[in-house]
N, C-alpha and C positions, 0 to 999 in steps of 0.2 A: 215728227217721226224721228226716232233715234237710229243713227247709223253707227255701226261698229267702227272703232278707231282704225283698225287694220284695213277695212274696206275703204274708208275715207283716204287713208294714206295711198293705197293703190290707185284710187281714182285720180288723186292729185298728180302722182308721178306719171300715170298713164296719159293724163291730159297734157302735161308738159311735154312728154316725149312725143306724143302724137302731133302737137302743134309744131315742134321743131322738125319732125319728119315732113309735115306738110310744107313748111317753109323751104326746106331743102329741095323738095320735089317741084315746088312752084317756081322758086328762084334759085336754081343751082349755082352755088358759089362756094369755093373751097373753105372760105372763112366761116361760112354758116355751119359747116360740119362740126366745128369746135363747140357749138352750142349744145351738142349731145352730152357734153360733160356736166352741164348744169343740173339735170335731173339726178345724176349720180351723187353730186354733192348734196342735193336736197335730201336724198335717201340716207346719206351718212348722218344728217342732222336728226333723223328719226331714231338713230341708234339701232337700226334694224338691219342686220347682215342679210336676212332673207330677201328683203326688197332689193338690196344692192346686187346680190347674186342673180336674182331674176332679171333685173334691169340691165345688167352688164352684157350678157349674151345677146339680148334683144338689140341693144345699142350697137354691138359689133356687127351683127347681121345687117342692120340698117345702114351703117357706115359703108360696109362692103358693097351693098347694093347701090348706094349713091355713087361711090367711086367707079363702079363698073359702068353705070348708066351714063355718067358724065365725065369719064376720064379724058376724052378728047377735048371737051370744053375747058376742063381744068388745066390741061397742059398748054392750052393756047394762051392762058392768062398768067401762068406761073411756070417757072423753070421745073423741069422734071425732078431734079434733086430736092428743090424746096418743097415740092408736093409730098415727098416721103417724110420730110422733116415735120410737116404739118400732121401727117398721119401718125408719126411716132409721138409727137406732142399729145395728140388725142389719146393714144394708147396709154402713155404715162399718166396723164391726168385722170383717166378712167380708173387705172389701177390704184392711183393715190386715193381717189375717192372711196374705192372699195376697202382698201387697207385702213383708211381713216374711219370708215364706218365700223370695221371690225374692232379697232382699237377703242373707239369711243363706246362701243357696246360693252366691252369688257370693263372699261373704267366706270361706266354708268352703273353696271350691275354691282360693282364693288361699292360704289357710293350708296346705291339703294340698299344693299345688305347692311352697311354700317348704319344707315338711317333707320332701318327696321330694327336693328339691334338696340340702338338708342331709344327708339320708341317703346320696345319691349321692356327695356330697363326702366324707363320712366313710368310706364304703366305698372310695372311690378312694384316700384318704389311707392307710387301713389296708392296702389292696392294695399301694400303693407301698412302704410300710414293710416289708411282708412280703416283697416282691420284693427290696428292698435287703438285708434280713436273710439271705434264702436265697441270693442271688447274689453277696454280698460276697466278695472274694478274701481278705480278712483273716479269721482265725478269731474268731468272736464267741460268747460264752457269757454266760448270766445265772445268777447264783448267789443262793440265798436267804441269809438272815442267818446260817445255820449252815454256810455254804460248800458247800452241796450244789447241784449243777447242776440247773436247772429248765428251761433252754432253751439250744439251741446250733444253729449253722448247719452246713451241709455242709463248709465250709472248715475249721471247727474239728475236725471228725471226721478230715478228710484230714491236717491238720497234726499232730495228736497221736496219731492211730492208734486212738482209742477210738470205738466205735460209739455211736449215740444211745441204744440200749437199755442199754448198759453205763453211760452217764453219767447219765441222768435219775434224779434222786432220790438220787444217791450222791456221796460225796466221792472224787474221782479224784486219784491222785498225778501232778501235772503239773510238779513241780520236782525237781531232783536232791536226794538225801538231805542233802547238806551245805548246801543253800539253804532247807530247810524252815523253820528258825527265822526267817530274813529274810522269807520269804513270809508266815508267820503274823503277823509284825509289820506288814507292809503291809496285811493284811486288817483288823487291829485299827484301823489308822489310817483305812481306808476306812469302817469301821463308825462312826467318830467324825465322818464327814463330809468327810474329806480325799480328794483325787483325785491320781492319778499320770498324767502325760502323757508319752508316748514314753520310758518307762522301759526301759533296756536291761538284760537279764539273760540267764541260760541256763535253758531249760526242758527237760523230759524227755518223750520219746514213750513210748508203751505198751511198745515193745520195749526200752526202757532206753537208747536213744541220746539224745544231747543236741543241742540246736541253739540258736543265738543268736536271741533273741526281743526284740522291742520291744513293750512292754505299755502299754495305757491302761486304768486302773482307775477306775471312777466309781461313786458311790452312785446309786440310783434311788429317787425319791420319788413318793408318790401325791399326789392333789389337795389333801389336807389337810396336806401337808408332812411326812408321816411316811416314814421310810426303809423300803422294802419289799424291796429286792434290791440286788445289785451287778452291774455289767457289766464284762466283761473283753474287750478287743479285742487280739488277738495277731497280730503280723506277723513272719514269718520273715525275719531280716536276715543269715542266714549268708552269702548271696552277697555282701552289702555288706561284711561283715567280711573275707571272702576278698579282695575287691577292694582294701580298705584295706591288707591285709597285702601284696598284690602291689605296691601303690604304694610302701609302705615299703621292700620288698625292691628295687624298681627304683631308688629313691633311693640305697639302699646300694650297689647295683651301679654306679650313676653315680659315686658318690663314690669307689668302689674304682677305677673306670676313670681318674678324674682323678688319683688318687694314683699309679696305675700309670704313667701317662704321665710324671709328674714324677720318680718313682723311677728309671724306665728312663733318662731323660735325665741326671739328676744323678749317678747312682751307676755306671752301666755304663762310662762313659768312664774315670774314675779306677780302676775295678776292672780294666779291661783293662791299664792300666799296671802295677798292682800284680801282677796275675796273670802278666804277662810277666816281671817281675823275679824272682818266686818260682820260675817254671819254670827260669829261667837258673840260679838258686842250686841248684835240685834236681839239675841236671845235673852239678854238682860234688860227687862223693862224698866229697871231703876236707874240705868246710867243716864247722865244729864244731856248727852249729845245724840240721842236716838234719832232726832230729826235729820241731823247731818249724816249719820251713818246710813239711814235709809236712802237718802239722796245719793250717797257714794255708791251704794249697792246697785241702784238703778242705772247709774252712769257706767258702772263696771259691766253691767249686762249689755248696755249699748255698745261699749267697746268690744265686747265679745262677739256681738252680732256683726260689727264691721270686720273683725278678723275672720269670721266665718265666711263672709262674702269674698274676702281676699283669697281664702283657701280654695274656693270654687275655681278661681282662676289659676291657682298654683298647680293643681293636679286634677286629673279627671275624677269626676264624682261618680262613685260606684252606686248604681241604683238597681233596684229590683222592679222590673216592669210588672204591673198588675192591672187588671181591669177595674175601672171605677166609673160611677155615674157623674158626669161633669156638673150637672145641675145640683147634685147633692153638695159638691164642693162650693158652688156659688152661694147656695143657701146658708152654708156655714159661715161664709165670709160676710153675708148680709147680716146674719145674727151677731157676728163679732162687732160690726160697725154700727149697729142700730142705736146704742146709747149715744155715740158721738154724733150721729145724724140728727137725733132728737135734740141734743144739746145745741147744735148749730142751726137748728130749724131748717134743715135741708129736706126737701121733698123727695122721697124715693119712689121710683116707678119700676115695676118688675114686669117682664114679659117672657114667659117660658114657652117656647115652641119646640123644644127638643128634650122633653122631660126624661126620656129613656135612652139618650145618647150615651154610649159606652166608649170611653177612651182608654187606651192601653199606655201605661207609663207610671211615673212616680207622682202620686197625688199630692204629696206634701210640697213638691217643687211647683206644681201647677197652682196649688193654693197660695204659695208665696208670691208667684207672679201676679195673681189676681189681687192679692192684698196690696202689693206695691202700686198697682195701677189705680185701684179704688182709693188708696191713701192719697195719691197724687191728685186725683179728681176732687177729693174732699178739700184738700189744701188750696185748690184753685177756686173754690166757692167761698169767698170771704164773707159775704153777707147773704146768707140764705141760699136761694137758688134751688136747682133740681138735679138729681142724679138718676139716670136710667140704666138699668142692667137688663139685658135681653139675650136670648139664645135663639138660634134658628139653624136649619139644616141647608147646606149647599148641595147642588146637584153633582158637584165634583167629589163628593165623599168627605166633605169637611163639615164639622159643626162650628158655627160662628158664635163667639161670645163678644157682645158689644157693650162697651161701657161709655156712656155719653154724659157730658156735663155741659152746663151753660155758663161756665166760669170765664176767667180772664183770657183763656186761649194762649196760643203761641204763634210766633212768626214762622214763616217757612224756613228761615235760616236756622231757627232753634230746632224745628222738626228734623231738618237734614242732619243735625249733629247729635240728636238725642240719644242715639245708641253708641256713640263713641265713648271710650273709656275716659273717666275723670271729667266728663262734661256735665255740668250741673248749673241750674239757675238758682239754686237754693243756697243760702248762706251757710247752712249746716250740713249740706248733702255731701256724699262722697263721690258722686258721679259714676257709680257702679250699678245702681239698682236696675235701670232700664237695660243696660248692656247685659247684665246677668239674666234678666227676664227674657231678652231676645235669645240668648244662648240656650236657655232651658227650653223655650218653645221650639227652636230649630232642632234641638236634640230629639224632640218628640215628633218631628216631621211636619211641623206647622210653621206659621209665620205671624208676625204682628204688623198691622197697618195702622198708621196714625194720620188722621185728618183734622187739622186745627185751623181756626181763624182767630186772629187777635180780637179780644173783647167780645167774642161770640161763643166760644166754647171749643171743646175737643171731643173727638170720637176715636176711641181706641178699639180696634177689631182684632180679636185673636182667633185664628183659624187652626183647628186641630183635626186630624183624621180620626174618624170614629168607626167602630166595627159593626154596630147594629143599633137600631132605633125603632121605637114605636111612637110615631109622631102624634102628639096630641096637643093641639093649640089651646092655650088658655092664658089669660092675663089677669093681673090684679093691680 
């Protein structure tokens, strides 16, 4: 049975007062009267002025009653003057107890108010910290000294793909296999008290994909200065890396444009003169150096082609957009390369599933892109092999042109750099063909995707938006 604290307080004080009253009635003695002060002091310890004010008049009435009932007995054992001293002492002690109770109550209320203020401040601080932890956009995780996760926020779950249940109490693989040794070395340094601020690395998600991360690693200490945990704050900076890459590529394009303008101005004029004289010499079938002049003419044409590629970078290329059938362009390219395919014993496979797909743009530019890619595929097929050219329609409104070869293929590192200006794996290449091809396709609202494996082959997919199509599947 639960008893209210106030009721219990009054029961205790009433019981003590009743016992003292019984003692004075049963054994009247003036010294016993002083015991009535004791319940008043006990009441002051409760910091309750109400109980003191209730108990004080009751005590006064009890003392008056006892003195009236036993006054003759008291005066027979003590001098009359001393009896009033005892009574005065009783009164002073009672008043002191009441005043003490009032003072202690005020003091205690002030202490309780300060304590409540501190508790509210502490709760507020913990609440703010909790809200910061839960709502932070950066991934935050706390690791114990054995590198097991003991706390993490929702952003960490979203960034790495691991759920809270999977992480708590476990060691989770958060770095690529090749970076495990470096990550363990960082943990050892943090355990020794070091910290890492804005450290850039590559981390790994649950699905095995990588992303560029900026880490802040710090040890966590308790009040006694002992290390109890480690904190890791992760920020995904993939977007920033992509932006930096675009800036570098833009600078390269700007440089290429400046070079192109200079090359076109400085070389084309003397080339025109040289080309004119070479053509005049070639018209004479009797001159003894016709073999050499023919070779010079072909090389001049190649130089002119290189300059033309540069000029695409130097200034915007004015085009007139027209509708054209994409597969008609592809069939022209197949016809163009048929002699070379036969000469190299390359097996050609065709699969046309978008015969009437119509694309809006500059067909000569699209044809040049396809020629560049088919030419690269043929060069990758050193000893025979097969080349497959196919088309299909995507549900997102794109027609897909796929050029597949089973040649030597490329590493992922080469694929990642293939669209960068001046990057080439050929000894005679300019490093501009694939970059210009990508630029042309992007200007047509499409994109180029490359999937290649070393010694297995390459698949180049060109996606272009089309306006209408009558799909008829056939293959040859």
